[in-house]
Residue, then its C-alpha position, 0 to 999 in steps of 0.5 A: m498526494s499523488r500528483p507529479t511534483h515535476d514537469s512531465p513530458v506528457g504535460p498537465g492533466t486535462a480532466a474536467p471538473g466532475e469528470p470520472y476518474w480515468m480508471e472508471g472509463i477506460k476499456h477493461q480487457g485485462m486477462a489472467a493469462f494462467n487462469p483455467k478460463p482466462e478468456a472468461y475470467q473478469v479482472f476488473r470489477n465495478v461494485k455497482d455492476f454487482g448491485a452496490v448503490g453507494d447512497g449511504r442508505a442501502d446496505d451494500t455489503e452483499a454486493i461488494n462481497a459478490a464483486m470481490s469473490y466472483g470467479g472462484r477466487c482464492g479464499g474461504g480458508n481452502c486456498e492459501s495463495s494464488t496468482v491466477t485469480p487477480a482482481v481490481v475491485y473498483f468503487p465509484q464516488g459514493i457512500y457505501k454502507v456495510s453491516s459486516p466486513i468486506i472480505a479482501y480476497y488474495y491478490s486484490q486491489i481495492i481502489g476508490d475514485a481518486r478524484a472523489p474518494p468514496t466512503l465505506l460507512a460502518a452501519s450502527n449495527f455493524s458486526g465483524m472484525a473490520v470494515i475491510d478484512a484482509d485475513p478472516y478468522i474461521p468461526g470455530g476454527g480455534g484461531a485458524q484463518w483464511y491465509i497464512n499471515q507471513n505469506n499473505f502477499f499482493r494486496s492494495v487498498r487506496n483512495f477511500v474514507i473509512d467511517t466507523r462513527r455510527v457504531p456505538d462508542h463502547v462497541s469495538a470497531t476497526g477500519i482495516h484488519w491488515q494482517v499481511s506480508q510483502a507486496t501490500s500497501l495502504m494509500n490515500i486513506r482517511l479513517v474517521m472514528s469516534d473522538r469521545k473519551g473511552n471509545a473502543h474504535q481503532g483505525i488499523w489492527m495488525e496482529n502479525g505478518s511480514g509487510g509492507f507499506m502504508g502512506d498518505m493516510e489520516f486517522y481521526g479519533g479512536k482509542f488507537g489510530i494504528w494497533v500493530g504487530n508485524q515483522q517490518f513495515t514502512v509508514r510514510n506521511v501519516t497524520m493522527t488527530n484526536c486519537e487516545t493513542a496514535v500508535y500502539g506497537m505490540w511487537n516487531w523486528g523493525w518499523t520506520f515511520q517517516g513524515i508523521t504528524i500527531n495532533n491532540c493525542q494522549v500518547g503518540f507511540d505506546l510501545k511494548t518493549g523488553g521481550t527477547t525470545s520468540d515467545t515473549q518478543t515485543v518491539g525490537g526497533e522503531a525509527i521515527i523520522d521527520a515527526v511533528v507532534s503537538n498538544t500531546p502529553v507523551f510522545v513515546r512511551s515504552s513499557v520498560h526502559t531499555t539500553s540494548l537492541a531490544g526496544s531500540l528507538v531512533l528519533n531524527n528531526v522531531q518537532l514538539t510543541n506542548v509535549p511535556i514528555a518526549v520519551g518516557v516509561l510506563n509508570g516510570p521515569t521520564i527518559l527524555p523531557g519534552g516541551t516545545t523543542t526540536i529533537e535533531s537526533w536521539v537514540q535509545g539502544n545500542v545501534y545507531q549511525g549518522a545524524n542529520g536534522a534535515r527533512r527527508f524527501m518523500q514522493g507517493r505513487h501517482e494516481y494521475e487523477d487529473y488526467a483525462l481518458d484521452q491522455f492514456v493508451s492501452a497496450k492491448n489496443l495497440g497490439a500487445k497480447g498479454d496471454g502469457l504465450t505470445d512473444d510480446t517483445e516487438a509489440l511492447q517495444r513499438i508501443f514504448g517507442e511511439h508513446a513514451g512522453k506522449k501518452i500514459i501507457f496503460l498495461d492491461h492486466g495480463t502476462y506479457y512474454i518477452t524473449d529479448t531486452l525490452l527498453i522502457p525509455a526515459g519519458t515513460h509513464l507506465v501503469g499496470e492493472a492488478w500487477s500486470v506482468i512483464m515476463g522474460g524467458g527463452p534462450a536469451f536469458a538462460d545462460v548464467r555465463s552470458p547474462r542479459v538485461m531483460v528490462r532496461a529502464g532508460e539508455p545508459g546516461s539518459q535523463g528525464v521522467l520515468e514512472i512505473s506503478d502496479v507492475v511485476f517483472a518476472t522470469r519464466g523457466p530457466a533464466a539464470g542469465a536474466i538481469v531483470i531490470e537495469w536502471n539507467v534513468h536519472s532525473d534532475v528532480q527528486g522523485g521524477a524517476g522511480m517505481w511504485d508498487t512494483h515487484i520482481r518475481w523470478v525463478g532460476 
């Protein structure tokens, strides 16, 4: 899922079988530049350094949460948000048994070994909201939580198996409580639940928020694969097998599902519809693109039939095999019969544009799991400071000039201050750490009447590969003249030039 689908100028990965994931071995010297104690604060944490065993027998809950919270991080109900305590919490290969939730603090990347994804195993006596909880409810708080859901930014979980099968079938068990907002992602995760009839397990529970992205995921078993209510989300390349309901939609403004496979479920999409006010809002719109559904009695079921924008549904390129009802209403009529057929385009509602039966291209983020440690270079080892104060323009430009197309450039966590245009040439593979920041500031970017490019992605007309992931492009102080990114690179291969989990943050 994360391997490049095109020829890379760096060449193929050379990691030997059994060699640890590069992230585990690379020198970690990232610095949270604006933390009160930047030299002392630890950005990267390996859970085994905090006492986790990962043998499937020891209870690793306390050790994992110690790794997560170390360093006075933003959480506990008394910190709504902060960008000065970022963390990568890394899990080597293993089976990590937990008996209560792993609390995901604000601005956290929870990352497993991409070469051999570790398992988070819920113990038979597991108690709590979910194996991973991104927004805990405060006990006795009358519904209060650690974070405001619409502002619950900057989170990522990737490269895991989450297993709740040891929890008794009749006991509610959730893989991930994902009540989040923008700049959040779930990637390369397999959630395994009980497949017994009437079980109370679910893969993801999301009651509100304003996300977000999830992709390259598998769900097996459970009462619900995904139970969701959130303003908007993009979901890509997801497989649901033996779930009672693959996706239950409680409310949204608009979700897009692309590349969805549903096997042997009772209902594919169960959508609560009909609400049109802030107090009664339900599913506003659902777009399902490039779906493959088999041996499932009902593909899409709405709670009420709609012919208006509320509860609108767009189906595009849906392949059905032994699916009697394509679209139906709960305790009501069949709106669109199913069977074994292909739905090229079908719309329920009053907004629709275009028709195309061709499958859309998808390209997930690159983990570079096949690459060896000696195929990476560190920006800090090569002279960049990332302390938020030093002008790193010249150092970064030299690094890109010397290593683009030759090595994967690891941008250790930090804030790299630049005062003039920085060229990231075609051929570059750039990987950040906990959203490393390239920040432009100073007179060059201050004049709105004389705008200036801050980061130029390739020279005009350039062709080739350019991959950027886990980076934030930001401005400092008055920067009314900053053109934050100018993108010029064109690749002859789809997905050869792009950005993944990369964001722009700027001020005037």
